[in-house]
Phi, psi and omega in degrees: 000137187250134175248142180249128178249132182243134178242140179294156182296319176304314181291322177296318179295317180298321176297313178301313179300317180295322180292317180296315181294318185289342181254008177078018176271138179248138176261358175286168175281093187252036171293142180296150179287148180303141180256129173288155181303319186295318179290330175296314179299314176301319181294318178299319184271355181085015181146168181293146181253119179297138181239118176298144183303325181290355181249014179273127179297157176301153176311141176102355176255130187248137177296128185241334180202156182221140186222149164261131179243146173222129185182213181221155165256123186262125183245144174237161182271116178230125179051044178065014175230150173288124183234134182301129169263308178189161170270157171215106190216155169255144185235133176239131184195195179225154164269160189253348177205088009272161177288118181202150180291145178214164176216162186201171175240151180231125187208191187310146175146291359290141184227141171235138181226128178290126177271013178253314186239003177073000179291158188212144172230129171254138182251164179209171170049057182290142167259144182235163177213146181296155177281153179284340180263125180299149176063041180233156177294154185292162171279157184220158161239118185251132172277132174295130183247326185205133178236164179223137172077161183267009187277218185309317186256004177297133178062019177292141185253327187215147175228129173260132168250115182233171174050047182286142177224121178078198175083005179284140180295144182303153179265001180281161172289159182219162177252148179310137183090345182283147170228162180205152180241126178247120180301147176210160170227152177198171169246129177245134184240133183242139185240150175226159175299145171114000000 
């Protein structure tokens, strides 16, 4: 023998709501509000990064990724003075549309290369501003000169090096052929047209 049980619509909705509330489910449109690229970058860095006015890219360039860098500035002895040979750093960051984690390498050129998609940007013609941290390498705005690949660094137009800490050449004398590496940290921000 089969029994049919009927539940009124009101009781069914109340039961469904009770199950949803107790399990943490919301039936409202609870999609997150859109996040602007700048606020996503600030959240990733733990707060806004001050940018000197002379290091702001021209209008029409949009922030597309932001990285924290940790590495060294490599110096060699030329004419009894320490001269920059190259940076050598690893970068951990995020792209901003869509927001996702990425990583890269920074080396001579200056050059940045994605270790995930192989895209690359070489920079030229840096403009500089003093670091806010004493005894640190300057902050820079670097113009993109040549790119490779369509990935993270494809079509990059400008690179900012901000919030620099350390990396200054030693003040000591040196002998021909000597090299030294000085630890540094920085924030790198990459821009594309549009």
